[in-house]
C-alpha positions as CSV (number, residue, x, y, z in Angstrom):
1,M,32.2,116.0,-12.5
2,S,29.7,114.4,-14.5
3,K,29.8,111.0,-12.8
4,N,29.6,113.0,-9.5
5,K,26.6,114.8,-10.7
6,S,24.9,111.5,-11.8
7,E,25.6,110.2,-8.3
8,G,24.4,113.0,-7.1
9,G,21.3,112.9,-9.0
10,F,20.5,109.1,-8.0
11,I,21.0,109.9,-4.3
12,S,18.6,112.9,-5.0
13,H,16.1,110.7,-6.4
14,L,16.4,108.3,-3.7
15,T,15.7,110.9,-0.8
16,E,12.7,112.2,-2.7
17,L,11.5,108.3,-3.1
18,R,12.3,107.8,0.8
19,Q,10.4,111.1,1.5
20,R,7.3,110.1,-0.3
21,L,7.4,106.9,1.0
22,I,7.5,108.3,4.7
23,Y,4.5,110.8,3.4
24,S,2.3,107.9,2.7
25,F,3.1,105.8,5.5
26,I,2.4,109.0,7.9
27,C,-1.1,109.3,6.2
28,L,-1.6,105.9,6.3
29,A,-1.0,105.8,10.1
30,A,-3.0,108.8,10.8
31,L,-6.0,107.5,9.2
32,F,-5.8,104.1,10.8
33,V,-5.7,105.4,14.4
34,I,-8.7,107.4,13.0
35,S,-10.4,104.7,11.7
36,Y,-10.1,102.9,14.9
37,F,-12.1,105.5,16.8
38,F,-14.9,105.2,14.3
39,S,-14.3,101.0,13.8
40,D,-17.5,100.6,15.3
41,Y,-19.4,102.7,12.2
42,I,-16.9,101.0,9.7
43,Y,-17.7,97.1,11.0
44,G,-21.6,98.5,10.8
45,F,-21.1,99.0,7.4
46,L,-19.4,96.0,6.5
47,V,-21.9,94.2,8.4
48,E,-24.5,95.4,6.3
49,P,-25.1,93.0,3.7
50,Y,-25.6,90.2,6.0
51,S,-28.2,91.8,8.3
52,K,-30.0,92.7,5.5
53,A,-29.9,89.3,3.5
54,V,-31.2,88.0,7.1
55,E,-33.5,90.5,7.6
56,G,-37.1,89.1,8.3
57,D,-36.3,85.3,8.3
58,N,-37.6,84.7,11.9
59,V,-34.4,83.8,13.2
60,D,-32.1,85.4,15.8
61,R,-29.1,86.2,14.0
62,R,-25.7,87.0,15.6
63,L,-22.0,87.2,15.0
64,I,-19.9,85.3,17.1
65,F,-16.2,85.1,18.2
66,T,-14.3,82.1,19.8
67,A,-11.3,83.4,21.1
68,L,-10.6,86.6,23.6
69,Q,-8.4,88.7,21.2
70,E,-10.7,87.7,18.1
71,T,-13.0,90.5,18.3
72,F,-10.4,93.7,19.2
73,L,-7.8,92.1,16.2
74,T,-10.8,92.2,13.8
75,Y,-11.3,95.9,15.1
76,L,-8.0,96.2,14.1
77,K,-8.3,94.7,10.7
78,V,-11.1,96.6,9.7
79,S,-9.3,99.9,10.6
80,F,-6.3,99.1,8.8
81,F,-8.8,97.9,5.7
82,A,-10.5,101.4,6.1
83,A,-7.4,103.5,6.2
84,F,-5.5,101.7,3.2
85,F,-9.0,102.1,1.1
86,V,-8.6,105.7,1.9
87,T,-4.9,106.4,1.5
88,C,-4.6,104.5,-2.0
89,P,-5.5,107.7,-4.0
90,F,-2.8,109.6,-1.7
91,I,-0.3,107.1,-2.2
92,L,-1.0,107.4,-6.0
93,I,-0.4,110.9,-6.3
94,Q,3.0,110.5,-4.3
95,I,4.1,108.0,-7.0
96,W,2.9,110.5,-9.8
97,K,4.9,113.8,-8.3
98,F,7.6,111.1,-8.0
99,I,7.5,110.2,-11.6
100,A,6.2,113.2,-13.1
101,P,9.4,115.3,-13.4
102,G,11.2,112.9,-15.4
103,L,8.4,113.0,-18.2
104,Y,7.8,114.3,-21.5
105,E,4.2,116.3,-21.6
106,H,2.8,113.7,-23.9
107,E,3.9,111.1,-21.6
108,K,2.1,112.6,-18.8
109,S,-1.3,113.4,-20.6
110,A,-0.9,109.8,-21.5
111,I,-0.8,108.5,-17.8
112,V,-3.1,111.2,-16.1
113,P,-6.3,109.3,-17.2
114,Y,-4.9,106.1,-15.8
115,L,-4.4,107.5,-12.8
116,I,-8.0,108.7,-12.1
117,I,-9.6,105.8,-14.0
118,T,-7.3,103.4,-11.4
119,P,-9.3,104.1,-7.9
120,I,-12.9,104.6,-9.9
121,L,-12.7,101.3,-11.2
122,F,-11.3,99.8,-7.7
123,L,-14.3,101.2,-6.1
124,L,-16.9,100.2,-8.7
125,G,-15.2,96.8,-8.4
126,G,-16.0,96.9,-4.3
127,M,-19.7,98.6,-4.7
128,L,-20.4,95.5,-7.0
129,V,-19.4,93.0,-4.2
130,Y,-21.0,94.8,-1.6
131,Y,-24.4,95.7,-3.0
132,L,-24.5,92.8,-5.5
133,V,-22.4,89.8,-4.7
134,M,-22.3,89.3,-1.0
135,P,-26.5,89.6,-0.6
136,L,-26.5,86.8,-3.2
137,A,-23.9,84.7,-1.8
138,I,-25.0,85.1,1.7
139,K,-28.7,83.9,0.7
140,F,-27.2,81.1,-1.6
141,F,-25.4,79.9,1.5
142,L,-28.2,80.2,4.1
143,S,-30.5,78.3,1.6
144,F,-28.5,75.2,3.3
145,E,-30.0,75.6,6.6
146,S,-32.1,72.9,7.6
147,T,-35.0,72.9,10.2
148,G,-34.1,69.2,11.2
149,A,-38.1,68.1,10.9
150,I,-35.7,65.1,9.0
151,T,-32.9,64.6,11.3
152,N,-34.1,66.3,14.6
153,L,-30.8,68.5,14.4
154,P,-31.2,71.8,12.8
155,I,-28.5,73.2,10.7
156,Q,-28.3,76.9,11.2
157,L,-25.5,79.3,10.5
158,E,-23.7,81.2,13.6
159,A,-20.8,83.2,11.5
160,K,-17.9,84.0,13.4
161,V,-17.4,87.9,12.8
162,N,-13.9,87.7,11.9
163,E,-14.2,85.0,9.1
164,Y,-17.5,87.3,7.8
165,L,-15.7,90.5,7.9
166,S,-12.3,88.9,6.3
167,L,-14.1,87.3,3.9
168,V,-15.9,90.8,2.4
169,M,-12.4,92.5,2.8
170,K,-11.0,89.8,0.9
171,L,-13.8,90.2,-1.9
172,I,-13.8,94.0,-2.1
173,F,-10.1,93.8,-2.6
174,A,-10.2,90.9,-5.1
175,F,-12.9,92.8,-7.1
176,G,-11.0,95.8,-7.0
177,L,-7.9,94.7,-8.3
178,S,-9.5,92.3,-10.9
179,F,-11.2,95.5,-12.2
180,Q,-7.6,97.0,-13.1
181,L,-7.7,94.6,-16.5
182,P,-8.9,97.5,-18.5
183,V,-5.6,99.6,-17.0
184,V,-3.4,96.6,-17.3
185,L,-4.3,95.6,-21.1
186,S,-3.9,99.4,-22.4
187,L,-1.0,100.0,-20.6
188,L,0.4,96.8,-22.4
189,A,-0.8,98.1,-25.6
190,R,1.0,101.6,-25.3
191,I,4.2,99.9,-24.8
192,G,3.3,97.4,-27.9
193,V,3.1,94.2,-26.1
194,V,-0.2,93.6,-27.2
195,D,-2.6,94.6,-29.8
196,S,-6.4,94.5,-30.5
197,Q,-5.9,91.8,-32.8
198,Y,-4.1,89.6,-30.7
199,L,-6.9,90.4,-27.6
200,K,-9.7,89.3,-30.4
201,E,-7.6,85.8,-31.4
202,R,-7.0,84.7,-27.5
203,R,-10.3,85.5,-26.5
204,K,-11.2,81.7,-25.5
205,Y,-8.0,81.4,-23.6
206,F,-8.5,84.7,-21.6
207,V,-12.2,83.3,-20.9
208,V,-10.6,80.2,-19.2
209,I,-8.2,82.4,-17.4
210,I,-10.7,84.6,-16.3
211,F,-13.1,82.1,-14.8
212,A,-10.0,80.3,-13.3
213,A,-9.2,83.4,-11.4
214,A,-12.3,84.3,-10.5
215,A,-12.1,80.3,-8.8
216,I,-9.0,81.2,-7.4
217,L,-9.9,84.4,-6.1
218,T,-13.5,83.6,-4.7
219,P,-14.9,81.3,-2.1
220,P,-15.8,77.7,-3.8
221,D,-19.5,79.0,-4.6
222,P,-20.9,79.6,-7.9
223,I,-22.6,83.2,-7.0
224,T,-19.3,84.8,-6.3
225,Q,-17.4,83.2,-9.1
226,I,-19.9,84.1,-11.8
227,G,-20.4,87.6,-10.1
228,L,-16.4,88.1,-10.5
229,A,-16.2,86.2,-14.0
230,I,-18.9,88.3,-15.8
231,P,-18.0,91.6,-15.1
232,L,-14.3,90.5,-16.2
233,L,-15.5,89.2,-19.6
234,I,-17.1,92.8,-20.0
235,L,-14.1,94.7,-18.9
236,Y,-12.3,92.6,-21.5
237,E,-14.3,93.4,-24.3
238,L,-14.1,96.7,-23.4
239,S,-10.6,96.6,-23.1
240,I,-10.4,95.3,-26.8
241,L,-12.3,98.6,-27.8
242,S,-9.5,100.9,-25.7
243,V,-6.8,99.2,-27.5
244,K,-8.5,99.9,-30.7
245,I,-8.7,103.9,-29.7
246,I,-5.0,103.7,-28.6
247,E,-4.0,102.1,-31.8
248,K,-5.7,104.6,-33.8
249,K,-4.6,107.4,-32.0
250,V,-1.1,106.4,-32.7
251,E,-1.4,105.7,-36.3
252,E,-3.1,109.5,-36.6
253,K,0.4,110.7,-34.9
254,N,2.8,108.6,-37.2
255,A,0.9,110.2,-40.0
256,Q,1.3,113.7,-39.3
257,Y,5.2,112.6,-39.3
């Protein structure tokens, strides 16, 4: 009897999980279709850092494509990017609704702040790329242009639309995911994997890891690498403070029993 009951519970959990995944997929698909109709505006938004960086340089700038299908595929990619970006909070809600019934009240109160702070940190990472890192990186790359005064052959950027938008979207996702560092370390502290003393003693190793990750996730230029590494170092220090707060709360809770 108990075996049949446990099997029925497992099947019901699988059914609910499938239902949550279907809801997420339907939301993603619907937003993808909507985003495609507004892809021109999304494209204009993503290309804004480039247009602002080259504004007033007296050069006839343009973005080019070299394959017939390139622009169409780029619009599809942009639409999916926007749809996924907007759908992420909904997916988190579906995950929460799936796991919440099996949690105690104190566990729910511990997880809810992470569900709130995760999209906020992701958005902050994307904003850092869009408003600061990309404009600086574009100006850095454009500084290598040449008028051809010495060689009689000018060097001028004619960026491909697919490559430019792929770079912007890659950086937004890279920064957004990297900004989840405090969430990851705080969760590890809650389950006892790390503590504040551990993070302090191994700070120098994490500095090396952060710069190595920045070099892998960003283009091979100092602007974007430093632009990612410095915020991650700040977030690491903030993570140590958050872990200390978690440890203090755990000690206070243990003292009550």
